[in-house]
C-alpha positions as CSV (number, residue, x, y, z in Angstrom):
1,M,-15.8,19.6,-16.2
2,I,-17.7,16.1,-16.3
3,S,-21.7,16.5,-16.9
4,N,-24.6,14.8,-15.7
5,E,-25.0,13.6,-19.0
6,E,-21.7,12.4,-19.6
7,V,-22.2,10.2,-16.5
8,Q,-25.3,8.9,-17.7
9,K,-24.0,8.0,-21.2
10,L,-21.0,6.1,-19.1
11,A,-23.7,4.2,-17.1
12,R,-25.6,3.0,-19.9
13,L,-22.0,2.3,-21.8
14,A,-21.1,0.1,-18.4
15,R,-24.4,-1.1,-18.2
16,L,-25.1,0.4,-14.8
17,S,-28.3,1.8,-13.3
18,L,-27.8,5.0,-11.3
19,K,-30.0,6.6,-9.0
20,S,-30.0,10.5,-9.6
21,E,-28.1,10.7,-5.9
22,E,-25.5,8.0,-7.6
23,E,-25.3,10.2,-10.6
24,A,-24.8,13.4,-8.9
25,S,-22.2,12.0,-6.3
26,L,-20.1,10.5,-9.6
27,V,-20.1,13.9,-11.3
28,Q,-18.6,15.2,-8.0
29,D,-16.0,12.8,-7.3
30,L,-14.9,12.5,-11.1
31,N,-14.7,16.2,-11.3
32,S,-12.7,16.2,-7.9
33,I,-10.5,13.6,-9.4
34,L,-10.0,15.5,-12.9
35,N,-9.1,18.6,-11.0
36,Y,-6.5,16.6,-8.7
37,V,-5.2,14.9,-11.9
38,G,-4.7,18.8,-13.4
39,E,-3.1,20.1,-10.6
40,L,-0.6,17.5,-10.8
41,A,0.1,18.2,-14.4
42,Q,1.1,21.7,-13.4
43,V,3.6,20.5,-10.9
44,D,7.3,21.1,-12.4
45,V,9.2,17.7,-11.7
46,P,13.3,17.8,-12.4
47,A,14.2,15.1,-15.4
48,L,16.2,12.4,-14.0
49,S,19.8,13.0,-14.4
50,T,21.3,11.4,-17.3
51,E,24.7,10.4,-15.8
52,L,23.0,7.5,-14.6
53,P,24.7,4.2,-16.1
54,A,23.1,3.0,-19.3
55,A,24.7,-0.5,-19.3
56,N,23.6,-3.7,-17.9
57,V,25.1,-3.3,-14.0
58,M,25.0,-6.7,-13.3
59,R,28.1,-9.0,-12.7
60,V,29.4,-11.3,-15.1
61,D,29.0,-15.1,-14.6
62,T,32.5,-15.8,-14.8
63,N,32.2,-19.8,-13.7
64,P,29.3,-20.9,-14.4
65,H,28.2,-24.6,-13.6
66,D,26.7,-27.0,-16.2
67,A,23.2,-27.3,-16.3
68,G,21.6,-30.1,-14.4
69,E,24.9,-30.7,-12.3
70,Y,23.3,-30.0,-9.0
71,T,19.9,-31.5,-9.7
72,N,20.0,-34.7,-8.0
73,E,21.4,-33.0,-4.9
74,L,18.6,-30.7,-5.0
75,L,15.7,-33.0,-5.2
76,A,17.6,-35.2,-2.6
77,A,17.1,-32.3,-0.4
78,A,13.4,-31.3,-1.3
79,P,10.8,-33.0,1.3
80,K,8.6,-34.2,-2.1
81,S,9.7,-35.0,-5.5
82,H,8.2,-36.5,-8.6
83,D,9.8,-37.2,-12.1
84,G,12.5,-34.5,-11.6
85,F,10.2,-31.9,-10.2
86,V,10.1,-30.7,-6.7
87,E,6.5,-31.0,-5.1
88,V,4.9,-28.4,-3.6
89,K,1.9,-27.9,-1.8
90,A,-1.3,-26.5,-4.0
91,I,-1.9,-23.0,-3.9
92,L,-4.8,-23.0,-6.4
93,G,-8.1,-24.7,-6.1
94,D,-9.2,-27.5,-8.4
95,S,-11.4,-26.4,-10.6
96,T,-12.6,-29.8,-11.7
97,S,-14.1,-30.4,-8.0
């Protein structure tokens, strides 16, 4: 069980200012969460089967091509490219503006 004093200490550590109603609500919510976690800890979950393959199941690349072999074709197919890279629309804002 979480006490009011523990919630007050946590609030001080987090530099939060709590009203008494908020504090009481937090005590109730935290205790509810801890009770639920305690119930989950009691659930008996069967272990996973150990018959699963422990090795990499990816296929072997039997005929790899040389690096850069298709670069020019890919860049030619792209709508825009610059200095050997495909140009795409910016998705992050410019932090300098």
